[in-house]
C-alpha positions in Angstrom: 63.6 48.1 -190.4 62.8 49.8 -186.7 59.3 51.8 -186.2 59.1 54.9 -186.0 56.2 57.1 -183.9 55.2 60.5 -184.6 54.7 62.7 -181.6 52.8 65.3 -181.1 53.6 68.4 -178.9 52.2 68.7 -175.8 49.7 71.8 -175.2 50.5 72.7 -172.1 54.3 72.3 -172.0 55.7 73.7 -175.8 58.7 72.1 -176.8 57.6 69.0 -174.8 56.3 65.4 -176.3 53.0 63.5 -175.6 54.0 60.4 -173.3 52.5 57.2 -175.1 50.1 55.6 -172.8 50.2 51.8 -172.0 46.8 51.3 -173.6 48.1 52.9 -177.0 51.8 51.0 -176.5 49.7 47.4 -175.9 47.1 48.5 -179.7 50.5 49.4 -181.5 52.3 45.8 -180.2 49.1 44.2 -180.9 49.1 45.2 -184.6 52.2 44.6 -184.8 51.9 41.0 -183.9 50.7 39.2 -187.1 49.0 36.1 -185.8 46.5 37.6 -184.0 48.4 38.2 -180.3 47.8 40.5 -177.7 50.0 42.2 -176.2 48.5 40.2 -172.8 49.2 36.9 -174.3 53.2 38.7 -175.2 53.1 39.2 -171.1 52.3 35.9 -170.1 55.4 34.4 -172.9 58.1 36.9 -171.3 57.0 36.2 -167.9 57.2 32.7 -168.5 60.4 32.4 -170.3 62.2 34.8 -168.3 61.2 32.5 -165.5 62.5 29.1 -167.5 65.8 31.0 -168.1 66.3 32.4 -164.3 64.2 29.8 -161.8 63.6 33.2 -159.9 59.4 33.8 -159.5 60.6 37.0 -157.4 62.5 38.4 -160.2 59.3 37.4 -162.2 57.3 39.2 -160.1 59.4 42.3 -160.0 59.4 42.5 -163.9 56.2 42.4 -163.8 55.4 45.0 -160.9 52.7 42.5 -159.1 52.3 43.1 -155.4 51.1 39.6 -154.9 53.1 36.7 -156.0 49.6 34.5 -156.4 49.0 36.9 -159.0 52.4 36.2 -160.5 52.7 32.6 -160.5 48.8 32.9 -162.4 51.0 34.3 -165.2 53.8 31.9 -165.2 53.0 28.4 -167.9 54.6 25.2 -166.0 55.1 22.3 -168.5 54.3 19.4 -166.8 56.7 17.4 -168.4 59.5 19.1 -167.1 58.0 19.2 -163.4 57.7 15.1 -163.7 61.4 15.1 -165.1 62.7 17.3 -162.5 61.0 15.2 -159.9 62.1 11.5 -161.7 65.7 13.2 -161.4 65.9 15.0 -158.0 63.9 11.3 -156.7 66.8 9.6 -157.8 69.4 11.9 -156.5 68.1 11.5 -153.3 67.5 7.6 -153.0 71.8 8.0 -154.1 72.5 10.5 -151.3 70.4 8.4 -149.0 72.4 5.0 -149.6 75.7 6.7 -150.0 74.7 8.8 -145.8 74.1 5.3 -144.9 77.3 3.8 -146.2 79.3 6.5 -145.3 78.3 6.6 -141.7 80.9 4.9 -139.3 79.1 1.7 -137.2 79.0 2.4 -133.6 
């Protein structure tokens, strides 16, 4: 079911409708989330999901409208298990690449 919103005409501009404020949209979304989540929690979740899919912090920064990358980083939840797995996997390939490089170099 698609939600419908009733708009009222702007008294200053007949025939035009008022915009929904960010606060009102947040209130509507929070009411629609039956588990008690808030718009802010949804923002964190979306930022983390976009980062997990793209691995692009700058993209997330642009989408969220942050001027500072440090602010964006606070929005991202990083799973420590994934960090350990990534480091372990990379360390194994570093070891393999280093070993291969030593073998492939001609002896003077």
